[in-house]
N, C-alpha and C positions, 0 to 999 in steps of 0.2 A: 612535603606528602606528595605522592608520586601517583595519578588518575591516572584512569585511563579510561576512554570511551571506543569499546566498538562495534565500530558503525555509523554511518554520516546523515544516515535518511529522519524523518520528523524528529524522534526520539530522543537521537545520539546530540543528532545538533542543540537541542534545545535544551541538553542538558548539563553541554561540555560548555555554551554561552552562560548559561545562568549557575556554573560552577564555579566561573571565571568571575563573578559579580559576589558570592558568596563565600567561596571559600579562599584566603588570600593566600598570597605563597605559593601555593598550591602549582606542581607540575602537571599541565593536565595535557596529554595526548589525545589524537584523535587518530584513528587507523579504518580507513575505509578502500575497498579496492577499486575505486575510481578518483580521479581528483574532481570531482563537480558532485552538486549537493543536486539527486536527481527529486523533480516533485511527481513525485508519483499519482495525484493525483491528474495531472495533465498529459499522461504518456498517452491519453489517447489523442490527444490536439498534435504529438508529438512524431503520430503513425499518421494521421492523413494531410500534415504540413499545415495547419490552421494554428500551429503554435508552436514554442519550446517550453522543453520540459527540464535543461541542464545548465545548469550554471558555473561557473569555478568555485568548489567548495571554499579555498580562502577570502571569497567575498563573504560568504556566511558566518562565519564562523572570529568569532572578537578575539582584539589582539593579547598577546601572548599563549594561545592556544597550537600547541607545533599539529602538525597535520602529517605522517603516516600513510602512505598508497603502500599496501597488500594485502594480502588474507593472510587469517588467523586460521595455523592448525590444531592450537589447545591452545587453553585455560585449566593454569591448575596450580597450588601449592605459592601463589604470590605471582607467577608469572606466566608470560604473552607468548606462546611459540606462534611465532612466524613463517609463513607458507614459502622463504625463501634458507628458513635454517635459523634464524636470530631472535634473539631473544628480550623482552622488554620485562623488570618488574615493577609490580607496583601495589601501593597500598589499598586500593580499592581499584573496583574497577563496573563499569557501566556495559552491560551486552545488549547490543541493541542493534541485534539483525537483522530484526524485520522477519516478513515469510515469504517464499518464492513458489515456485510452478514446478508439477510434474506434465507438461504437457502429452496429451496422445500424437501417437506415430505419424509425422507427415502433417503435424500442424505448428505453427510459431505463435509463443507466447508473446501475449500483449504484455506481461504483470514484471517483466523486466526491463531492465532499461538496452539488457541487449538486444531482446526478443525484441522490444516496439522497435531500433534502431532496423532488426531486419526487415522485419512489418514495413515498415517508410519506405525504404530501398526496394520489395517486391511490388510496395503498391507505386510507387513511383514508375514502375519499371510496364504496370498495365496499360495498355489501349483500353479507348475506349467498349463500352459494350459487354467484358469481361462481367467473373460472379464473384463476389469476396465472401466468402461465409465467416460468420463468428458464432463460436460454441463456447454459450455462458451466456444465461439469460439475468444471473446478476446485474447489479449496477456498471462492473469495472464492462463486461459485456454493451447492455446497452446500450455506453458511450462511447465505447467504440464502434459499438455501430451506427450511432446515427452523427458523432463527427465526421466518419469516410463518408458519409451519403453526402454530409451536408458539404465536406469540401471535396467530392468525386458523384458528382451528381449523374456523368455520364455511365458508370459502374450500377449492378446490378447485388445489392447487397442485403442478406439475410442474416436473422438471429437465431441460432437454433438454441434451446431452452425448455426445461420442464416445463417451467412455470417462469414465464417473465415476471419480474419484478418482487420476487419472494415476500420480498423483505418490507414492503408497501403497502397501504391498506388497497380494498378494494378498490376504494372508487379512484386513486390515484396510479392503480395497476393500469383503472381503462386509459387515463388521461395519458400517460407514458404508450401504450398502445398508437392512442390516436398521434403524441408527436413521432411515432413508427411510423403512421402508414402517410402523413406529408410528406415527411422523407423520403416516403418512396421504399422502407423497410420490409422486404416478403419475411413475418413473422410465424416460425414456424416450433410448433409445441411439440418435443419430444427429446428424446434421448440420443449422442451415439455411441454408434456397436463399435465402427470401427473406422479407419481410414486407408481407401489406395491411392497412395500417392500414386499421380500420371496413370490413373486406370480409366481414369474419366475421358467426356467426351472433349478433341481438342488436344488432347495430352492433361488434364486436367485431374484435380484429384476427384475419386471416387468416396463420397461422404454415405456412409449405410448407417441410415439410422432405424428405428427399432422399431415402430407401427405402420413405415409407410416406404415409396418407393426411393433405393437412394437419388441422391444428387451431385449435380459436378459442380467444384467450384473449382476457381484457380488460386485463387491464394483460400488458403482454410488459417483463421487466427486461432489459439486457443485464451480467452477469457475466464478460467477458473482461477482464485488464487487458492490452492488448497493444501498447501505443507509450509513446512518452515525449517531455515538449514538445521543441518543436525547436529555444528558445534560444541551448544549445550549438550547433547546426550553424550557425544565426541568426546567431549570433556569430565567426564563422570558424574553432570551432573543431574539430580533427578528431575527427570521428565515425564510429562502427561502423555495418556496414549497417541495423540498428537504433536509429539518431539516437543513442546512448549515446554522451557524451564518452571518447575512449580517455584512459589515463591509465599513469602508469609506477609501478612498485613501490611508491613511496610516495602514491598515491592523487594525483597531482598531474596538471594536463596537461600532454597530450606536446607541444601549440603554444605555454602560456605556462604556464610554473612558478608564479607568484603566482596559478593557482590551483587550488585542490584540488577534485575534483567526485566526491562521498558520495552513496552510496546509487541506487536505482532509475536513476539517468539519466548512472549512471558504467558504463563498458563493463570489467568486474572480472571476468576469467577465473575459469568456476565459480562466480560467488556468482547467486542468484535472486533476481524480488523482494517481500521481505518487510521488519517492523521487526527482525529475528534479525539481520538483513544491512544495513539502516541504522546501528541503534546504534553499533555499532564501528566498521564504516568512519567516522561522526561524530569520534567519539573520538580512532581513533587518528587522521587528517589534524589535529585541534586539538593531541592531543599533540607529532606529528610538527614545527607550526608552532612549539610550544615548543623543542620540540630545538633547531633551525634557531637561530631568535633567540638560545639559549645558547650558541649555535657548537659544540655536538654532532652526531654523525653520527647522521640519521635511520635507522631501522630500519624494513627494507621491515615491508607493510601483512602479516597472516596471519589469515584465521580460520577456526574450523573448527564445521561444524553439529552439532547434535545430534540434533536432532529436528523434525518437522513435529507442528501445535497446533492440533487445530478443535473448535466446539460444533457440538452437532444440541439445536441448544434450549437451554432454560436447564437441564435438568436434565438431559443426555446430553452424552457426548463422548469424543473418542479423540485420543492420543497416539502419535506417530509416531514409533520410532528409528531415527535415520541416522546413518552414518557420517561422518568428522567432511569427507569429500569428499561429502557431500550424499546417497552413493549410501544406498538404506534397507534394514534389516534386517528380519527375520521380526517381532521383536517389537515389539509394541504393545499400550498400554493402553487401555481402554474402557469406558464407564459413568461414573454420578455423579461419582466420585473424578476421573475422566479431562477433565470439566466444570468440578470443583472447581480443578484446576490447569491447565487453560486459561486461566480465568481470574487466575489468582495471575500468570500468565506478560504478562496485558494487564495486570496491574497494576505488575510489575517492570519493562515496557517503558517506561511513560507514568515513574515513579519514577527511570527511567534518562536517560529525559532531560528531566524538570523537575530533575533533581541533579545533571547531568555526571558522574552513577558510573555505570558497564558495565562488566560485567568478562565477556570470554568466551576462549574456546578456540583455542589457536593452534594452523593448518592445521597437514596434515600437511608434511613437508619433501621 
């Protein structure tokens, strides 16, 4: 049996490693555009130089999994067509290409490995006193601004977003502001109209805001995750308005049941882009295929959330407690203990992907 996994993020890697355990004698091939496994939850550390986000993919995959570095042009009729024109047949395929970004002109995206590396190099060249602007008030933007301010206190760091930490409870939002203030991060609650690269003071970018005067930025980072790769749509799979592949209750494409879709690129109701989503989906899809091969009835996918975790530099953090349906509770934890807990969350995510061992709560009926 030929199994192909397209994409080696959290969802794809955990699926491949779980398939090795549960589908014996299968030929498993993982196709990824780079030879590394990228811990997306550590990209802000990569940018600030306070940590590393990539390790060789071969160290994350079990023995017996073949790795192929390349891009996929199309999937269809039991075959993967790669960017170099070669093809690869499959009996079942796991589509796990994640999400991507559509940055505003003049900004550097921080949600991809390539963008993070570009941001890291640009940041390293900035002399003290220069201004860094992070666009995006979500958790990605908060962690990026916080990490840069922690690692480079000689820079002037600001974060721009319509609402800072909108996914958190009101109390947690206030605590995030306190953490940002401690790191001397300027908080600007506004939206960006446009950016004029090189038009600002001293050759910096001119960042135009909707409701206040423009600001000058020597490095402008885009921290909004807003799209998915168009591989599913390009391959003729049914997708939703956001381009995510529509799946059934077992995470199979409604267009082609030989294709499982997991992670950010799957249109699963109630899910959000996070490793906390990708890992249980990748594990469940692998388990579903194993049950099908054994002639057992597959169980519908069900997963409940527990919360959200974010770091505010290396010594501060916040854990937001959520209900299983991902709505927030008033309860949250913050401070050094929360920072340690966030680090453990990141390590567990990597452990789960590498070993194929991952447990999550079931969703409410």
